[in-house]
Backbone and ligand atoms as CSV (ligand in chain L), in Angstrom:
chain,resi,resn,atom,element,x,y,z
A,1,MET,N,N,0.848,-1.200,0.000
A,1,MET,CA,C,0.000,0.000,0.000
A,1,MET,C,C,0.883,1.248,0.000
A,2,ALA,N,N,0.634,2.131,-0.938
A,2,ALA,CA,C,1.435,3.354,-1.025
A,2,ALA,C,C,1.122,4.258,0.161
A,3,SER,N,N,2.159,4.911,0.692
A,3,SER,CA,C,1.957,5.783,1.845
A,3,SER,C,C,1.346,7.109,1.390
A,4,TYR,N,N,0.836,7.863,2.352
A,4,TYR,CA,C,0.247,9.165,2.006
A,4,TYR,C,C,1.301,10.070,1.383
A,5,LYS,N,N,2.578,9.888,1.799
A,5,LYS,CA,C,3.648,10.735,1.246
A,5,LYS,C,C,3.807,10.476,-0.243
A,6,THR,N,N,3.774,9.195,-0.632
A,6,THR,CA,C,3.880,8.851,-2.054
A,6,THR,C,C,2.712,9.470,-2.813
A,7,HIS,N,N,1.500,9.307,-2.271
A,7,HIS,CA,C,0.322,9.856,-2.950
A,7,HIS,C,C,0.408,11.383,-3.069
A,8,ASP,N,N,0.860,12.036,-1.991
A,8,ASP,CA,C,0.997,13.498,-2.029
A,8,ASP,C,C,1.978,13.907,-3.118
A,9,ARG,N,N,3.114,13.206,-3.163
A,9,ARG,CA,C,4.146,13.551,-4.147
A,9,ARG,C,C,3.629,13.350,-5.570
A,10,VAL,N,N,2.987,12.187,-5.787
A,10,VAL,CA,C,2.456,11.899,-7.132
A,10,VAL,C,C,1.446,12.987,-7.525
A,11,THR,N,N,0.593,13.362,-6.593
A,11,THR,CA,C,-0.431,14.388,-6.881
A,11,THR,C,C,0.236,15.704,-7.279
A,12,ILE,N,N,1.214,16.141,-6.478
A,12,ILE,CA,C,1.836,17.449,-6.729
A,12,ILE,C,C,2.683,17.423,-8.010
A,13,TYR,N,N,3.503,16.378,-8.172
A,13,TYR,CA,C,4.362,16.333,-9.363
A,13,TYR,C,C,3.556,16.146,-10.643
A,14,SER,N,N,2.469,15.374,-10.582
A,14,SER,CA,C,1.697,15.161,-11.808
A,14,SER,C,C,0.859,16.394,-12.163
A,15,ALA,N,N,0.603,17.255,-11.150
A,15,ALA,CA,C,-0.160,18.478,-11.443
A,15,ALA,C,C,0.666,19.417,-12.323
A,16,ILE,N,N,1.999,19.290,-12.264
A,16,ILE,CA,C,2.869,20.191,-13.030
A,16,ILE,C,C,2.701,19.985,-14.543
A,17,PRO,N,N,2.792,18.735,-15.064
A,17,PRO,CA,C,2.514,18.577,-16.502
A,17,PRO,C,C,1.027,18.693,-16.846
A,18,LEU,N,N,0.167,18.447,-15.858
A,18,LEU,CA,C,-1.279,18.536,-16.135
A,18,LEU,C,C,-1.679,19.963,-16.529
A,19,ALA,N,N,-1.041,20.961,-15.898
A,19,ALA,CA,C,-1.412,22.358,-16.158
A,19,ALA,C,C,-1.231,22.754,-17.627
A,20,PRO,N,N,-0.028,22.587,-18.225
A,20,PRO,CA,C,0.085,22.973,-19.640
A,20,PRO,C,C,-0.752,22.104,-20.574
A,21,LEU,N,N,-0.901,20.821,-20.213
A,21,LEU,CA,C,-1.710,19.909,-21.024
A,21,LEU,C,C,-3.162,20.387,-21.064
A,22,CYS,N,N,-3.628,20.787,-19.897
A,22,CYS,CA,C,-4.989,21.254,-19.751
A,22,CYS,C,C,-5.193,22.570,-20.517
A,23,TYR,N,N,-4.203,23.450,-20.403
A,23,TYR,CA,C,-4.273,24.734,-21.095
A,23,TYR,C,C,-4.362,24.507,-22.601
A,24,TRP,N,N,-3.510,23.618,-23.086
A,24,TRP,CA,C,-3.487,23.300,-24.512
A,24,TRP,C,C,-4.834,22.728,-24.957
A,25,ALA,N,N,-5.361,21.773,-24.167
A,25,ALA,CA,C,-6.642,21.138,-24.515
A,25,ALA,C,C,-7.778,22.168,-24.517
A,26,ALA,N,N,-7.802,23.037,-23.484
A,26,ALA,CA,C,-8.875,24.034,-23.391
A,26,ALA,C,C,-8.751,25.078,-24.488
A,27,ASN,N,N,-7.519,25.290,-24.963
A,27,ASN,CA,C,-7.271,26.270,-26.013
A,27,ASN,C,C,-7.614,25.699,-27.391
A,28,SER,N,N,-7.494,24.371,-27.529
A,28,SER,CA,C,-7.701,23.732,-28.829
A,28,SER,C,C,-9.132,23.261,-29.050
A,29,TYR,N,N,-9.810,22.894,-27.970
A,29,TYR,CA,C,-11.167,22.348,-28.108
A,29,TYR,C,C,-12.145,23.178,-27.282
A,30,SER,N,N,-13.371,23.268,-27.782
A,30,SER,CA,C,-14.431,23.938,-27.016
A,30,SER,C,C,-15.604,22.979,-26.920
A,31,PRO,N,N,-15.503,21.971,-26.040
A,31,PRO,CA,C,-16.594,20.989,-25.967
A,31,PRO,C,C,-17.915,21.626,-25.528
A,32,MET,N,N,-18.992,21.142,-26.134
A,32,MET,CA,C,-20.329,21.664,-25.819
A,32,MET,C,C,-21.218,20.485,-25.443
A,33,LEU,N,N,-22.216,20.758,-24.607
A,33,LEU,CA,C,-23.221,19.749,-24.282
A,33,LEU,C,C,-24.577,20.433,-24.297
A,34,TRP,N,N,-25.468,19.971,-25.167
A,34,TRP,CA,C,-26.799,20.562,-25.317
A,34,TRP,C,C,-26.716,22.088,-25.448
A,35,GLY,N,N,-25.760,22.535,-26.248
A,35,GLY,CA,C,-25.642,23.967,-26.503
A,35,GLY,C,C,-24.924,24.765,-25.428
A,36,HIS,N,N,-24.466,24.086,-24.356
A,36,HIS,CA,C,-23.740,24.798,-23.300
A,36,HIS,C,C,-22.250,24.509,-23.393
A,37,PRO,N,N,-21.407,25.555,-23.326
A,37,PRO,CA,C,-19.964,25.283,-23.326
A,37,PRO,C,C,-19.547,24.588,-22.023
A,38,LEU,N,N,-18.584,23.673,-22.129
A,38,LEU,CA,C,-18.126,22.927,-20.951
A,38,LEU,C,C,-16.798,23.449,-20.418
A,39,THR,N,N,-16.277,24.504,-21.063
A,39,THR,CA,C,-15.042,25.107,-20.573
A,39,THR,C,C,-15.229,26.625,-20.577
A,40,THR,N,N,-14.334,27.303,-19.846
A,40,THR,CA,C,-14.368,28.764,-19.863
A,40,THR,C,C,-13.077,29.206,-20.570
A,41,THR,N,N,-12.429,30.293,-20.166
A,41,THR,CA,C,-11.187,30.657,-20.845
A,41,THR,C,C,-10.138,29.570,-20.551
A,42,PRO,N,N,-9.125,29.397,-21.434
A,42,PRO,CA,C,-8.124,28.349,-21.172
A,42,PRO,C,C,-7.469,28.477,-19.798
A,43,LEU,N,N,-7.165,29.706,-19.386
A,43,LEU,CA,C,-6.499,29.893,-18.086
A,43,LEU,C,C,-7.429,29.502,-16.934
A,44,ALA,N,N,-8.672,29.983,-16.980
A,44,ALA,CA,C,-9.619,29.672,-15.901
A,44,ALA,C,C,-9.917,28.174,-15.867
A,45,THR,N,N,-10.055,27.558,-17.043
A,45,THR,CA,C,-10.318,26.117,-17.092
A,45,THR,C,C,-9.154,25.357,-16.468
A,46,THR,N,N,-7.925,25.780,-16.801
A,46,THR,CA,C,-6.736,25.127,-16.245
A,46,THR,C,C,-6.714,25.263,-14.724
A,47,LEU,N,N,-7.005,26.469,-14.225
A,47,LEU,CA,C,-7.007,26.689,-12.767
A,47,LEU,C,C,-8.064,25.815,-12.087
A,48,LEU,N,N,-9.231,25.701,-12.710
A,48,LEU,CA,C,-10.304,24.882,-12.121
A,48,LEU,C,C,-9.912,23.410,-12.098
A,49,VAL,N,N,-9.381,22.915,-13.220
A,49,VAL,CA,C,-9.026,21.491,-13.293
A,49,VAL,C,C,-7.882,21.186,-12.329
A,50,VAL,N,N,-6.820,21.982,-12.386
A,50,VAL,CA,C,-5.637,21.693,-11.557
A,50,VAL,C,C,-5.957,21.909,-10.067
A,51,GLY,N,N,-6.718,22.950,-9.758
A,51,GLY,CA,C,-7.122,23.190,-8.363
A,51,GLY,C,C,-7.931,22.015,-7.823
A,52,ALA,N,N,-8.897,21.556,-8.621
A,52,ALA,CA,C,-9.732,20.419,-8.196
A,52,ALA,C,C,-8.896,19.145,-8.097
A,53,TYR,N,N,-7.939,19.006,-8.997
A,53,TYR,CA,C,-7.057,17.832,-8.996
A,53,TYR,C,C,-6.240,17.782,-7.695
A,54,LEU,N,N,-5.670,18.919,-7.306
A,54,LEU,CA,C,-4.878,18.983,-6.060
A,54,LEU,C,C,-5.780,18.741,-4.843
A,55,PHE,N,N,-6.951,19.359,-4.843
A,55,PHE,CA,C,-7.881,19.158,-3.733
A,55,PHE,C,C,-8.275,17.678,-3.631
A,56,SER,N,N,-8.540,17.087,-4.798
A,56,SER,CA,C,-8.951,15.680,-4.849
A,56,SER,C,C,-7.862,14.762,-4.294
A,57,GLY,N,N,-6.614,15.037,-4.675
A,57,GLY,CA,C,-5.514,14.169,-4.240
A,57,GLY,C,C,-5.104,14.398,-2.794
A,58,LEU,N,N,-5.139,15.663,-2.361
A,58,LEU,CA,C,-4.589,15.985,-1.037
A,58,LEU,C,C,-5.635,15.967,0.075
A,59,TRP,N,N,-6.882,16.337,-0.231
A,59,TRP,CA,C,-7.910,16.402,0.836
A,59,TRP,C,C,-9.056,15.430,0.638
A,60,LEU,N,N,-9.461,15.263,-0.630
A,60,LEU,CA,C,-10.626,14.405,-0.887
A,60,LEU,C,C,-10.152,12.996,-1.256
A,61,SER,N,N,-8.984,12.642,-0.762
A,61,SER,CA,C,-8.313,11.408,-1.170
A,61,SER,C,C,-9.155,10.150,-0.984
A,62,ASN,N,N,-8.887,9.176,-1.837
A,62,ASN,CA,C,-9.550,7.862,-1.757
A,62,ASN,C,C,-9.353,7.233,-0.381
A,63,ASP,N,N,-8.242,7.584,0.295
A,63,ASP,CA,C,-7.931,6.954,1.577
A,63,ASP,C,C,-8.686,7.576,2.757
A,64,LEU,N,N,-9.702,8.391,2.468
A,64,LEU,CA,C,-10.595,8.829,3.551
A,64,LEU,C,C,-11.416,7.642,4.041
A,65,ASP,N,N,-11.288,6.500,3.358
A,65,ASP,CA,C,-12.000,5.288,3.787
A,65,ASP,C,C,-11.263,4.556,4.916
A,66,ILE,N,N,-10.197,5.167,5.426
A,66,ILE,CA,C,-9.422,4.534,6.487
A,66,ILE,C,C,-8.921,5.641,7.413
A,67,ASP,N,N,-8.569,5.280,8.648
A,67,ASP,CA,C,-8.038,6.281,9.582
A,67,ASP,C,C,-6.627,6.650,9.127
A,68,SER,N,N,-6.573,7.549,8.172
A,68,SER,CA,C,-5.303,7.860,7.522
A,68,SER,C,C,-4.868,9.280,7.849
A,69,ARG,N,N,-3.705,9.655,7.358
A,69,ARG,CA,C,-3.210,11.010,7.485
A,69,ARG,C,C,-4.188,11.997,6.827
A,70,ILE,N,N,-4.800,11.512,5.736
A,70,ILE,CA,C,-5.747,12.375,5.006
A,70,ILE,C,C,-6.948,12.695,5.895
A,71,TYR,N,N,-7.422,11.687,6.599
A,71,TYR,CA,C,-8.561,11.871,7.508
A,71,TYR,C,C,-8.205,12.926,8.551
A,72,ARG,N,N,-7.007,12.823,9.125
A,72,ARG,CA,C,-6.584,13.778,10.157
A,72,ARG,C,C,-6.300,15.162,9.576
A,73,ARG,N,N,-6.005,15.186,8.258
A,73,ARG,CA,C,-5.754,16.463,7.582
A,73,ARG,C,C,-6.963,17.394,7.657
A,74,TRP,N,N,-8.152,16.839,7.845
A,74,TRP,CA,C,-9.354,17.661,7.925
A,74,TRP,C,C,-9.493,18.345,9.281
A,75,GLY,N,N,-8.563,18.075,10.190
A,75,GLY,CA,C,-8.515,18.769,11.477
A,75,GLY,C,C,-9.816,18.686,12.254
A,76,PRO,N,N,-10.312,19.837,12.730
A,76,PRO,CA,C,-11.529,19.815,13.549
A,76,PRO,C,C,-12.774,19.371,12.776
A,77,LEU,N,N,-12.662,19.316,11.437
A,77,LEU,CA,C,-13.819,18.897,10.630
A,77,LEU,C,C,-13.766,17.414,10.270
A,78,ARG,N,N,-12.782,16.701,10.816
A,78,ARG,CA,C,-12.587,15.314,10.358
A,78,ARG,C,C,-13.760,14.401,10.702
A,79,TRP,N,N,-14.520,14.756,11.745
A,79,TRP,CA,C,-15.677,13.921,12.108
A,79,TRP,C,C,-16.680,13.811,10.962
A,80,LEU,N,N,-16.649,14.803,10.042
A,80,LEU,CA,C,-17.537,14.728,8.870
A,80,LEU,C,C,-17.284,13.432,8.095
A,81,TRP,N,N,-16.023,12.951,8.169
A,81,TRP,CA,C,-15.630,11.754,7.413
A,81,TRP,C,C,-15.702,10.485,8.232
A,82,TYR,N,N,-16.061,10.607,9.516
A,82,TYR,CA,C,-16.064,9.433,10.380
A,82,TYR,C,C,-17.023,8.343,9.871
A,83,PRO,N,N,-18.308,8.700,9.541
A,83,PRO,CA,C,-19.199,7.647,9.021
A,83,PRO,C,C,-18.655,7.024,7.724
A,84,TYR,N,N,-18.092,7.841,6.871
A,84,TYR,CA,C,-17.529,7.337,5.596
A,84,TYR,C,C,-16.440,6.310,5.867
A,85,GLN,N,N,-15.575,6.675,6.816
A,85,GLN,CA,C,-14.458,5.788,7.167
A,85,GLN,C,C,-14.976,4.457,7.718
A,86,LYS,N,N,-16.094,4.510,8.472
A,86,LYS,CA,C,-16.643,3.290,9.078
A,86,LYS,C,C,-17.416,2.453,8.062
A,87,TRP,N,N,-18.167,3.127,7.182
A,87,TRP,CA,C,-19.072,2.413,6.272
A,87,TRP,C,C,-18.387,1.876,5.031
A,88,VAL,N,N,-17.431,2.627,4.523
A,88,VAL,CA,C,-16.834,2.241,3.243
A,88,VAL,C,C,-15.569,1.431,3.535
A,89,SER,N,N,-15.523,0.208,3.004
A,89,SER,CA,C,-14.338,-0.590,3.313
A,89,SER,C,C,-13.148,-0.109,2.487
A,90,HIS,N,N,-11.973,-0.245,3.094
A,90,HIS,CA,C,-10.765,0.306,2.499
A,90,HIS,C,C,-10.506,-0.272,1.107
A,91,ARG,N,N,-10.238,0.605,0.190
A,91,ARG,CA,C,-9.945,0.259,-1.202
A,91,ARG,C,C,-11.106,-0.403,-1.931
A,92,SER,N,N,-12.320,-0.155,-1.469
A,92,SER,CA,C,-13.474,-0.717,-2.177
A,92,SER,C,C,-13.748,0.126,-3.425
A,93,TRP,N,N,-14.648,-0.360,-4.283
A,93,TRP,CA,C,-14.975,0.366,-5.511
A,93,TRP,C,C,-15.631,1.706,-5.188
A,94,LEU,N,N,-16.267,1.798,-4.018
A,94,LEU,CA,C,-16.941,3.051,-3.649
A,94,LEU,C,C,-15.948,4.182,-3.391
A,95,SER,N,N,-14.789,3.834,-2.802
A,95,SER,CA,C,-13.815,4.885,-2.500
A,95,SER,C,C,-12.721,4.980,-3.558
A,96,HIS,N,N,-12.357,3.829,-4.165
A,96,HIS,CA,C,-11.240,3.825,-5.109
A,96,HIS,C,C,-11.679,3.647,-6.567
A,97,GLY,N,N,-13.003,3.517,-6.789
A,97,GLY,CA,C,-13.498,3.317,-8.153
A,97,GLY,C,C,-13.396,4.581,-8.987
A,98,PHE,N,N,-13.321,4.388,-10.301
A,98,PHE,CA,C,-13.201,5.509,-11.233
A,98,PHE,C,C,-14.442,6.412,-11.126
A,99,ALA,N,N,-14.245,7.677,-10.984
A,99,ALA,CA,C,-15.294,8.716,-10.918
A,99,ALA,C,C,-16.195,8.589,-9.680
A,100,ILE,N,N,-16.727,7.379,-9.421
A,100,ILE,CA,C,-17.631,7.217,-8.271
A,100,ILE,C,C,-16.912,7.602,-6.971
A,101,GLY,N,N,-15.597,7.327,-6.882
A,101,GLY,CA,C,-14.836,7.638,-5.671
A,101,GLY,C,C,-14.901,9.117,-5.321
A,102,PRO,N,N,-14.220,9.978,-6.102
A,102,PRO,CA,C,-14.204,11.408,-5.751
A,102,PRO,C,C,-15.569,12.091,-5.858
A,103,LEU,N,N,-16.364,11.755,-6.889
A,103,LEU,CA,C,-17.659,12.428,-7.033
A,103,LEU,C,C,-18.607,11.974,-5.923
A,104,GLY,N,N,-18.514,10.697,-5.567
A,104,GLY,CA,C,-19.307,10.182,-4.451
A,104,GLY,C,C,-18.944,10.890,-3.153
A,105,ARG,N,N,-17.649,11.159,-2.949
A,105,ARG,CA,C,-17.232,11.859,-1.725
A,105,ARG,C,C,-17.740,13.303,-1.698
A,106,MET,N,N,-17.815,13.947,-2.863
A,106,MET,CA,C,-18.362,15.308,-2.898
A,106,MET,C,C,-19.847,15.288,-2.503
A,107,VAL,N,N,-20.588,14.305,-3.037
A,107,VAL,CA,C,-22.013,14.182,-2.706
A,107,VAL,C,C,-22.162,13.871,-1.212
A,108,TYR,N,N,-21.307,12.971,-0.722
A,108,TYR,CA,C,-21.321,12.607,0.704
A,108,TYR,C,C,-21.049,13.844,1.569
A,109,LEU,N,N,-20.009,14.610,1.202
A,109,LEU,CA,C,-19.632,15.792,1.987
A,109,LEU,C,C,-20.780,16.798,2.013
A,110,TYR,N,N,-21.396,16.983,0.856
A,110,TYR,CA,C,-22.538,17.888,0.759
A,110,TYR,C,C,-23.660,17.409,1.684
A,111,GLY,N,N,-23.940,16.111,1.629
A,111,GLY,CA,C,-24.994,15.529,2.471
A,111,GLY,C,C,-24.701,15.716,3.950
A,112,MET,N,N,-23.438,15.519,4.349
A,112,MET,CA,C,-23.065,15.661,5.758
A,112,MET,C,C,-23.206,17.107,6.228
A,113,ILE,N,N,-22.808,18.061,5.375
A,113,ILE,CA,C,-22.913,19.480,5.736
A,113,ILE,C,C,-24.391,19.860,5.881
A,114,GLU,N,N,-25.190,19.408,4.911
A,114,GLU,CA,C,-26.630,19.698,4.929
A,114,GLU,C,C,-27.274,19.103,6.191
A,115,LEU,N,N,-26.933,17.858,6.476
A,115,LEU,CA,C,-27.490,17.169,7.647
A,115,LEU,C,C,-27.102,17.888,8.943
A,116,THR,N,N,-25.840,18.304,9.030
A,116,THR,CA,C,-25.358,19.013,10.222
A,116,THR,C,C,-26.123,20.320,10.411
A,117,LEU,N,N,-26.326,21.044,9.295
A,117,LEU,CA,C,-27.061,22.311,9.372
A,117,LEU,C,C,-28.509,22.073,9.815
A,118,LEU,N,N,-29.148,21.034,9.248
A,118,LEU,CA,C,-30.545,20.750,9.588
A,118,LEU,C,C,-30.694,20.350,11.054
A,119,VAL,N,N,-29.787,19.497,11.528
A,119,VAL,CA,C,-29.849,19.045,12.922
A,119,VAL,C,C,-29.606,20.225,13.865
A,120,THR,N,N,-28.592,21.044,13.538
A,120,THR,CA,C,-28.281,22.205,14.372
A,120,THR,C,C,-29.471,23.172,14.398
A,121,HIS,N,N,-30.115,23.338,13.229
A,121,HIS,CA,C,-31.278,24.213,13.121
A,121,HIS,C,C,-32.389,23.748,14.056
A,122,GLN,N,N,-32.667,22.447,14.028
A,122,GLN,CA,C,-33.709,21.869,14.899
A,122,GLN,C,C,-33.373,22.073,16.373
A,123,LEU,N,N,-32.102,21.827,16.722
A,123,LEU,CA,C,-31.671,21.970,18.118
A,123,LEU,C,C,-31.822,23.414,18.585
A,124,LEU,N,N,-31.414,24.347,17.719
A,124,LEU,CA,C,-31.513,25.769,18.077
A,124,LEU,C,C,-32.971,26.197,18.242
A,125,LEU,N,N,-33.847,25.652,17.397
A,125,LEU,CA,C,-35.280,25.986,17.508
A,125,LEU,C,C,-35.824,25.499,18.848
A,126,ARG,N,N,-35.381,24.282,19.262
A,126,ARG,CA,C,-35.840,23.709,20.542
A,126,ARG,C,C,-35.421,24.582,21.719
A,127,VAL,N,N,-34.154,25.041,21.691
A,127,VAL,CA,C,-33.652,25.800,22.852
A,127,VAL,C,C,-33.910,27.306,22.703
A,128,GLY,N,N,-34.523,27.694,21.572
A,128,GLY,CA,C,-34.850,29.104,21.367
A,128,GLY,C,C,-33.647,29.979,21.040
A,129,GLY,N,N,-32.613,29.375,20.447
A,129,GLY,CA,C,-31.422,30.146,20.073
A,129,GLY,C,C,-31.614,30.843,18.732
A,130,SER,N,N,-30.679,31.700,18.373
A,130,SER,CA,C,-30.756,32.409,17.094
A,130,SER,C,C,-30.386,31.459,15.951
A,131,THR,N,N,-31.262,31.394,14.932
A,131,THR,CA,C,-31.046,30.452,13.832
A,131,THR,C,C,-30.599,31.157,12.554
A,132,GLU,N,N,-30.320,32.466,12.667
A,132,GLU,CA,C,-30.001,33.248,11.473
A,132,GLU,C,C,-28.823,32.695,10.672
A,133,ALA,N,N,-27.723,32.414,11.377
A,133,ALA,CA,C,-26.510,31.943,10.696
A,133,ALA,C,C,-26.765,30.599,10.019
A,134,ILE,N,N,-27.485,29.706,10.702
A,134,ILE,CA,C,-27.767,28.381,10.143
A,134,ILE,C,C,-28.671,28.513,8.922
A,135,GLU,N,N,-29.658,29.414,9.006
A,135,GLU,CA,C,-30.547,29.612,7.860
A,135,GLU,C,C,-29.792,30.184,6.656
A,136,ALA,N,N,-28.826,31.064,6.931
A,136,ALA,CA,C,-27.991,31.584,5.840
A,136,ALA,C,C,-27.200,30.434,5.219
A,137,GLY,N,N,-26.685,29.545,6.060
A,137,GLY,CA,C,-25.940,28.372,5.577
A,137,GLY,C,C,-26.821,27.473,4.739
A,138,LEU,N,N,-28.060,27.254,5.203
A,138,LEU,CA,C,-28.994,26.385,4.474
A,138,LEU,C,C,-29.377,26.979,3.124
A,139,SER,N,N,-29.549,28.314,3.078
A,139,SER,CA,C,-29.924,28.886,1.776
A,139,SER,C,C,-28.725,28.846,0.826
A,140,LEU,N,N,-27.521,28.883,1.389
A,140,LEU,CA,C,-26.311,28.758,0.565
A,140,LEU,C,C,-26.183,27.342,-0.017
A,141,THR,N,N,-26.382,26.338,0.834
A,141,THR,CA,C,-26.257,24.953,0.347
A,141,THR,C,C,-27.364,24.638,-0.663
A,142,ALA,N,N,-28.520,25.292,-0.506
A,142,ALA,CA,C,-29.625,25.049,-1.444
A,142,ALA,C,C,-29.282,25.553,-2.843
A,143,GLN,N,N,-28.329,26.489,-2.918
A,143,GLN,CA,C,-27.973,27.052,-4.231
A,143,GLN,C,C,-26.900,26.256,-4.954
A,144,VAL,N,N,-26.275,25.306,-4.231
A,144,VAL,CA,C,-25.131,24.601,-4.820
A,144,VAL,C,C,-25.513,23.824,-6.077
A,145,TRP,N,N,-26.524,22.934,-5.953
A,145,TRP,CA,C,-26.865,22.085,-7.092
A,145,TRP,C,C,-27.388,22.892,-8.277
A,146,PRO,N,N,-28.311,23.881,-8.063
A,146,PRO,CA,C,-28.727,24.718,-9.191
A,146,PRO,C,C,-27.533,25.412,-9.866
A,147,TYR,N,N,-26.541,25.843,-9.065
A,147,TYR,CA,C,-25.366,26.498,-9.646
A,147,TYR,C,C,-24.564,25.513,-10.499
A,148,VAL,N,N,-24.374,24.308,-9.939
A,148,VAL,CA,C,-23.596,23.280,-10.643
A,148,VAL,C,C,-24.229,22.958,-12.002
A,149,THR,N,N,-25.553,22.785,-12.027
A,149,THR,CA,C,-26.204,22.407,-13.285
A,149,THR,C,C,-26.320,23.585,-14.252
A,150,ALA,N,N,-26.425,24.810,-13.718
A,150,ALA,CA,C,-26.581,25.980,-14.597
A,150,ALA,C,C,-25.239,26.473,-15.153
A,151,ASN,N,N,-24.132,26.025,-14.557
A,151,ASN,CA,C,-22.812,26.517,-14.984
A,151,ASN,C,C,-21.854,25.383,-15.327
A,152,PRO,N,N,-22.182,24.599,-16.361
A,152,PRO,CA,C,-21.310,23.465,-16.695
A,152,PRO,C,C,-19.891,23.902,-17.084
A,153,HIS,N,N,-19.732,25.167,-17.544
A,153,HIS,CA,C,-18.383,25.634,-17.904
A,153,HIS,C,C,-17.496,25.755,-16.664
A,154,MET,N,N,-18.120,25.801,-15.460
A,154,MET,CA,C,-17.361,25.806,-14.207
A,154,MET,C,C,-17.331,24.406,-13.594
A,155,SER,N,N,-18.510,23.774,-13.523
A,155,SER,CA,C,-18.601,22.504,-12.798
A,155,SER,C,C,-17.942,21.344,-13.533
A,156,VAL,N,N,-17.969,21.347,-14.869
A,156,VAL,CA,C,-17.358,20.230,-15.594
A,156,VAL,C,C,-15.832,20.216,-15.422
A,157,PRO,N,N,-15.126,21.367,-15.591
A,157,PRO,CA,C,-13.680,21.334,-15.306
A,157,PRO,C,C,-13.365,20.887,-13.876
A,158,VAL,N,N,-14.173,21.316,-12.898
A,158,VAL,CA,C,-13.945,20.895,-11.506
A,158,VAL,C,C,-14.134,19.376,-11.391
A,159,ALA,N,N,-15.210,18.868,-11.997
A,159,ALA,CA,C,-15.463,17.420,-11.939
A,159,ALA,C,C,-14.326,16.641,-12.595
A,160,VAL,N,N,-13.820,17.152,-13.727
A,160,VAL,CA,C,-12.705,16.479,-14.423
A,160,VAL,C,C,-11.487,16.422,-13.501
A,161,GLY,N,N,-11.159,17.545,-12.842
A,161,GLY,CA,C,-10.020,17.578,-11.922
A,161,GLY,C,C,-10.199,16.606,-10.770
A,162,LEU,N,N,-11.411,16.548,-10.218
A,162,LEU,CA,C,-11.679,15.650,-9.086
A,162,LEU,C,C,-11.514,14.190,-9.518
A,163,VAL,N,N,-12.066,13.863,-10.687
A,163,VAL,CA,C,-12.000,12.479,-11.179
A,163,VAL,C,C,-10.546,12.086,-11.470
A,164,LEU,N,N,-9.791,12.986,-12.100
A,164,LEU,CA,C,-8.386,12.681,-12.406
A,164,LEU,C,C,-7.573,12.482,-11.122
A,165,GLY,N,N,-7.876,13.295,-10.092
A,165,GLY,CA,C,-7.175,13.160,-8.807
A,165,GLY,C,C,-7.397,11.780,-8.195
A,166,GLY,N,N,-8.640,11.308,-8.241
A,166,GLY,CA,C,-8.958,9.970,-7.709
A,166,GLY,C,C,-8.325,8.888,-8.549
A,167,LEU,N,N,-8.304,9.111,-9.864
A,167,LEU,CA,C,-7.730,8.124,-10.782
A,167,LEU,C,C,-6.228,7.955,-10.539
A,168,SER,N,N,-5.517,9.074,-10.359
A,168,SER,CA,C,-4.069,8.953,-10.177
A,168,SER,C,C,-3.763,8.235,-8.851
A,169,HIS,N,N,-4.595,8.453,-7.833
A,169,HIS,CA,C,-4.430,7.717,-6.569
A,169,HIS,C,C,-4.594,6.209,-6.792
A,170,SER,N,N,-5.679,5.838,-7.479
A,170,SER,CA,C,-5.956,4.406,-7.688
A,170,SER,C,C,-4.893,3.752,-8.564
A,171,LEU,N,N,-4.388,4.490,-9.549
A,171,LEU,CA,C,-3.345,3.929,-10.419
A,171,LEU,C,C,-2.100,3.605,-9.589
A,172,VAL,N,N,-1.754,4.475,-8.649
A,172,VAL,CA,C,-0.582,4.227,-7.792
A,172,VAL,C,C,-0.863,3.031,-6.873
A,173,ASP,N,N,-2.060,2.976,-6.302
A,173,ASP,CA,C,-2.424,1.879,-5.387
A,173,ASP,C,C,-2.390,0.526,-6.088
A,174,PHE,N,N,-2.941,0.476,-7.284
A,174,PHE,CA,C,-3.124,-0.822,-7.938
A,174,PHE,C,C,-2.059,-1.112,-8.989
A,175,ALA,N,N,-1.039,-0.258,-9.047
A,175,ALA,CA,C,0.022,-0.484,-10.036
A,175,ALA,C,C,0.861,-1.696,-9.620
L,1,ZN,ZN,ZN,-5.670,4.166,-1.550
């Protein structure tokens, strides 16, 4: 099993050639889906893909399925990943599978944040506390999915970066 240090190094070093490759691809092709562009300017597309790739490899790593350095990297927020670590068996298709791994973790993270906000909201209502901040958080999370679907030129490059980050992890693990 590759150590977190190996995975970190592979993620960072592979991001270096990924950047010009991505720039070239975004500059040469303008993919469309149902009349919507899937990229923005070459520079912005590169930043989105490479940023998501680094985030995917360093924080949203496939090894969140185990009590790993990555899990502890989330610091005071690591409990968000505790159920994931318990439910998903290490190196299963759910955590290490192509696309389902990183995209599944984004959906999971979103679900955990939403659930935390809803539970906190209920608790505050019971004790008569101020719910303003939680309601602001809830209206923010409610806008995420509409934003993702309405802006494929932003969300698709991010998704590509996330998927590539998970893929490079799995390639190292199963090489
Ligand atoms: Zn792994």
